[in-house]
C-alpha positions as CSV (number, residue, x, y, z in Angstrom):
1,X,100.2,87.6,72.1
2,X,103.2,89.1,73.9
3,X,106.8,88.2,73.1
4,X,107.4,87.6,76.8
5,X,105.0,84.8,77.7
6,X,105.8,81.8,79.8
7,X,104.2,78.4,80.3
8,X,104.6,75.7,83.0
9,X,105.4,72.3,81.4
10,X,103.5,69.4,83.1
11,X,105.9,66.9,81.6
12,X,109.2,68.4,82.7
13,X,107.9,70.5,85.7
14,X,109.7,73.5,84.3
15,X,109.0,77.0,83.0
16,X,109.2,77.3,79.3
17,X,109.0,80.0,76.7
18,X,106.9,80.0,73.5
19,X,108.9,77.3,71.8
20,X,108.5,74.7,74.6
21,X,106.5,71.5,74.7
22,X,103.1,71.2,73.0
23,X,100.3,73.2,74.6
24,X,98.3,70.2,75.7
25,X,101.3,69.4,78.1
26,X,101.5,72.8,79.7
27,X,99.7,75.5,81.6
28,X,99.7,79.2,80.6
29,X,100.5,81.5,79.2
30,X,101.7,83.6,82.1
31,X,103.1,87.2,81.9
32,X,106.2,86.3,83.9
33,X,108.4,83.3,84.5
34,X,107.7,83.6,88.3
35,X,103.9,83.4,87.7
36,X,104.5,80.3,85.5
37,X,106.6,78.7,88.2
38,X,103.7,78.9,90.6
39,X,101.1,77.4,88.2
40,X,100.5,74.2,90.1
41,X,99.9,76.2,93.3
42,X,97.4,78.3,91.5
43,X,95.7,75.2,90.1
44,X,95.5,73.7,93.7
45,X,94.0,77.0,95.0
46,X,91.4,77.1,92.3
47,X,90.5,73.4,92.8
48,X,90.1,73.9,96.5
49,X,87.9,76.9,96.0
50,X,85.7,75.1,93.5
51,X,85.5,72.0,95.6
52,X,84.2,74.1,98.5
53,X,81.9,76.4,96.5
54,X,78.5,76.2,98.2
55,X,76.9,77.0,94.8
56,X,78.1,73.7,93.4
57,X,76.7,70.5,94.5
58,X,77.7,67.2,93.0
59,X,75.0,65.3,94.9
60,X,72.2,66.9,92.9
61,X,71.0,65.1,89.8
62,X,72.1,66.7,86.5
63,X,69.9,67.4,83.5
64,X,70.0,63.7,82.6
65,X,68.8,62.7,86.0
66,X,72.2,61.1,87.0
67,X,74.3,62.1,90.0
68,X,77.9,62.7,89.1
69,X,80.5,60.5,90.8
70,X,83.8,61.6,92.2
């Protein structure tokens, strides 16, 4: 791990260093404070991409025969 790592705290909506809130309450690590400050935007972009991925289909039954609900 690098000395210069940053996280985005989901509780305080702020960029933190290594000694911030517990890891379950934050996203990261990121290489720069600027990257960490855009963490929620990156999450939204990834969620949008996954939601629209033609390879993924929630309407198909899973291995247990059930269809997932959203």
